[in-house]
C-alpha positions as CSV (number, residue, x, y, z in Angstrom):
1,M,-60.1,37.5,-69.5
2,L,-57.8,40.7,-69.9
3,S,-56.6,41.7,-73.3
4,I,-52.9,41.6,-72.3
5,S,-50.8,39.0,-70.7
6,L,-51.5,38.5,-67.0
7,C,-49.4,37.7,-64.0
8,K,-50.8,35.5,-61.2
9,T,-51.0,36.9,-57.9
10,S,-51.9,35.8,-54.4
11,A,-53.7,38.8,-53.1
12,F,-57.3,38.7,-51.5
13,S,-62.0,39.3,-52.5
14,P,-65.9,42.8,-54.5
15,S,-70.0,43.0,-54.8
16,R,-72.6,45.1,-56.5
17,F,-75.1,46.8,-54.3
18,Q,-78.1,45.5,-56.4
19,G,-76.7,41.9,-57.4
20,S,-73.8,41.4,-59.7
21,R,-73.1,40.2,-63.1
22,S,-70.6,37.3,-63.2
23,L,-68.2,39.4,-65.3
24,R,-67.9,43.0,-66.0
25,T,-65.4,45.6,-67.3
26,I,-65.2,49.0,-65.9
27,V,-63.1,51.6,-67.9
28,R,-62.7,55.2,-67.1
29,P,-60.7,57.8,-69.1
30,R,-57.5,59.1,-67.9
31,I,-57.8,62.5,-65.8
32,S,-55.1,64.7,-64.4
33,S,-56.1,64.9,-60.7
34,W,-57.8,61.7,-59.9
35,F,-58.8,59.6,-57.2
36,F,-61.3,61.6,-55.0
37,G,-62.1,64.0,-57.9
38,P,-60.3,67.4,-58.2
39,L,-58.0,67.9,-55.2
40,S,-60.0,71.0,-54.0
41,A,-63.4,68.7,-54.1
42,E,-62.2,66.3,-51.3
43,V,-64.1,66.9,-48.0
44,D,-64.3,65.8,-44.6
45,P,-68.2,65.1,-44.1
46,G,-68.0,65.2,-40.4
47,D,-71.4,63.8,-39.1
48,V,-73.4,62.3,-41.9
49,K,-77.3,61.9,-41.5
50,G,-78.2,58.2,-41.4
51,T,-75.0,56.9,-39.8
52,K,-72.7,57.1,-36.8
53,L,-69.7,56.1,-38.9
54,K,-67.0,58.7,-39.4
55,I,-63.7,58.9,-41.5
56,L,-60.7,57.7,-39.5
57,K,-57.6,59.9,-39.7
58,Y,-54.0,58.8,-39.9
59,P,-52.4,57.6,-37.7
60,H,-55.5,55.8,-36.0
61,P,-54.5,52.2,-35.2
62,K,-57.5,50.8,-36.9
63,L,-55.9,51.6,-40.2
64,R,-53.2,49.2,-39.3
65,A,-55.2,46.5,-37.7
66,V,-55.9,42.9,-39.1
67,N,-59.1,42.8,-41.4
68,E,-61.2,39.8,-40.7
69,E,-62.8,37.9,-43.7
70,I,-66.5,38.2,-43.8
71,T,-68.4,35.1,-42.9
72,V,-71.9,36.2,-42.0
73,F,-73.8,37.7,-45.1
74,D,-76.8,39.3,-43.4
75,D,-78.8,42.4,-43.1
76,A,-76.2,44.2,-40.8
77,L,-73.5,43.7,-43.8
78,V,-75.9,45.5,-46.1
79,Q,-76.5,48.1,-43.8
80,S,-72.7,48.6,-43.1
81,A,-72.2,48.9,-46.8
82,R,-75.0,51.3,-47.3
83,E,-73.6,53.5,-44.7
84,M,-70.2,53.3,-46.0
85,L,-71.5,54.4,-49.5
86,M,-73.3,57.4,-47.7
87,I,-70.0,58.5,-46.0
88,M,-68.1,58.1,-49.5
89,H,-70.6,60.2,-51.4
90,A,-70.9,62.7,-48.5
91,S,-66.9,63.1,-48.7
92,E,-67.4,63.5,-52.6
93,G,-65.1,60.3,-52.9
94,V,-65.0,57.4,-55.2
95,G,-63.9,54.7,-52.9
96,L,-64.2,53.6,-49.2
97,A,-62.6,50.6,-47.2
98,A,-64.2,49.4,-44.0
99,P,-61.3,50.1,-42.0
100,Q,-61.4,53.6,-42.9
101,V,-64.6,54.0,-40.7
102,G,-63.6,51.8,-38.0
103,I,-64.8,48.4,-39.3
104,N,-62.0,45.9,-39.4
105,K,-63.7,43.6,-42.0
106,R,-62.7,42.7,-45.5
107,L,-65.2,45.0,-47.2
108,M,-65.1,48.0,-49.5
109,V,-67.3,50.1,-51.8
110,F,-66.6,52.4,-54.7
111,N,-68.2,54.2,-57.5
112,E,-66.0,55.3,-60.2
113,K,-68.3,57.9,-61.4
114,A,-68.7,59.5,-57.9
115,D,-72.5,59.8,-58.5
116,D,-75.0,58.2,-56.2
117,T,-77.7,58.3,-58.9
118,L,-75.8,55.7,-61.1
119,M,-76.7,52.7,-59.2
120,E,-75.0,50.3,-62.0
121,Y,-71.6,51.8,-60.4
122,E,-72.2,51.3,-57.0
123,M,-70.0,48.5,-56.0
124,I,-69.6,46.4,-52.7
125,L,-67.0,43.9,-52.5
126,A,-66.8,41.4,-49.8
127,N,-63.5,39.3,-49.3
128,P,-62.0,40.6,-52.5
129,V,-59.0,38.8,-54.1
130,I,-56.8,39.9,-57.0
131,I,-56.3,36.8,-59.0
132,A,-54.3,38.1,-62.0
133,H,-53.2,41.6,-63.3
134,S,-51.4,43.1,-66.4
135,E,-47.5,43.5,-66.4
136,A,-48.1,47.2,-67.5
137,T,-48.3,49.9,-64.8
138,D,-49.2,53.3,-64.7
139,L,-47.9,56.1,-62.3
140,K,-50.5,58.6,-61.1
141,E,-51.2,60.9,-58.2
142,E,-53.4,59.7,-55.3
143,G,-55.1,61.1,-52.2
144,C,-57.0,59.4,-49.4
145,L,-59.8,60.6,-47.1
146,S,-57.9,59.3,-44.1
147,F,-55.0,61.6,-45.2
148,P,-56.3,65.2,-45.5
149,Q,-54.2,67.1,-47.8
150,I,-51.7,64.2,-48.7
151,F,-51.1,63.7,-52.2
152,G,-48.6,61.8,-54.1
153,K,-47.9,59.5,-57.0
154,V,-48.3,55.8,-56.8
155,N,-47.6,53.0,-59.2
156,R,-50.6,50.7,-59.9
157,W,-51.4,47.9,-62.4
158,L,-53.4,49.0,-65.4
159,E,-55.7,46.1,-65.5
160,I,-56.6,43.4,-63.0
161,N,-59.0,40.4,-62.6
162,V,-60.7,39.9,-59.2
163,E,-62.9,37.5,-57.4
164,Y,-65.4,38.4,-54.4
165,Q,-68.4,37.9,-52.6
166,N,-71.6,39.9,-53.0
167,T,-73.8,40.8,-50.1
168,Q,-75.4,37.5,-50.3
169,G,-72.1,35.6,-50.1
170,E,-72.3,34.4,-53.9
171,K,-68.9,34.4,-55.7
172,K,-68.4,36.8,-58.4
173,S,-65.6,37.9,-60.7
174,L,-64.7,41.2,-62.4
175,E,-62.2,42.5,-64.8
176,L,-61.2,46.1,-64.0
177,K,-59.1,48.6,-66.1
178,G,-57.8,52.2,-65.7
179,Y,-59.2,54.3,-63.2
180,A,-61.5,51.5,-61.8
181,A,-58.5,49.2,-61.4
182,R,-56.7,51.9,-59.5
183,I,-59.7,52.6,-57.2
184,F,-59.8,48.9,-56.4
185,Q,-56.2,48.4,-55.6
186,H,-56.1,51.5,-53.4
187,E,-59.0,50.3,-51.2
188,F,-57.9,46.8,-51.5
189,D,-54.5,47.7,-50.1
190,H,-56.4,49.1,-46.8
191,L,-57.8,45.6,-46.4
192,D,-54.3,44.5,-46.2
193,K,-53.1,47.2,-43.7
194,V,-51.2,48.8,-46.4
195,L,-51.7,52.7,-46.8
196,F,-51.2,54.8,-49.9
197,I,-48.4,56.6,-48.2
198,D,-46.4,53.4,-48.2
199,K,-46.3,53.2,-51.9
200,L,-45.6,56.8,-52.7
201,I,-42.5,57.4,-55.0
202,D,-39.7,58.7,-52.9
203,A,-39.7,62.4,-54.0
204,D,-43.6,62.3,-52.7
205,K,-42.6,60.6,-49.5
206,K,-39.9,63.3,-48.7
207,T,-42.5,66.0,-49.5
208,N,-45.1,64.7,-47.3
209,E,-43.0,63.9,-44.3
210,K,-43.3,67.1,-42.3
211,R,-47.3,67.0,-42.8
212,L,-47.6,63.3,-41.8
213,A,-45.5,64.2,-38.6
214,K,-47.8,67.1,-37.8
215,Y,-50.9,64.6,-38.0
216,V,-49.1,62.5,-35.5
217,K,-48.5,65.2,-33.2
218,K,-52.0,66.7,-33.6
219,Y,-53.9,63.4,-33.3
220,G,-51.5,61.5,-31.2
221,A,-50.8,57.7,-31.9
222,G,-54.7,57.0,-31.7
223,G,-55.4,59.3,-34.7
224,A,-58.6,61.1,-35.1
225,E,-62.4,60.2,-35.8
């Protein structure tokens, strides 16, 4: 359980790449320009060797499409997750949701250390659900690989309890705190068709209006791949 009072929520389900402990707490120190590392480090990897998947750019319709629950846990699922991790690391990111690469399934991956050699931090989460969260929240700046050069502050719960299935379909649970909890919530929103721009504070929504409009004009309603 979390160390502070929890509020029940009716959200939705995570998994480790090489198995998963039944309960784990992930804590990351505070940093100033967070989510995908330093703002200057975020990159569009383009074509990545070993996968045909690509990052979809706003306003691609698949970013707002319904994401189906995963019911088949097979080698194809493992391969999709592996390729998502490849894309995430090639982008120098820490998290990626399946709809961001055109797969409308309830699947996400993350590695809070942004280091593909630290396998214990490689997380694969199928059908994730937030079952409880802290009352305490934190306001920090976020970015998103589907929104190049768009940044803004988003309020997130500091601590969450989640349930999920791993790649074998086994049900697991996690406690996440701080940085890891924020990453999870950002990617989880993608699975519910919610984009981080929907949650920006008003001042940052205003700041990014023109740039977002340019993306719509540049890429059209279909977005970009």
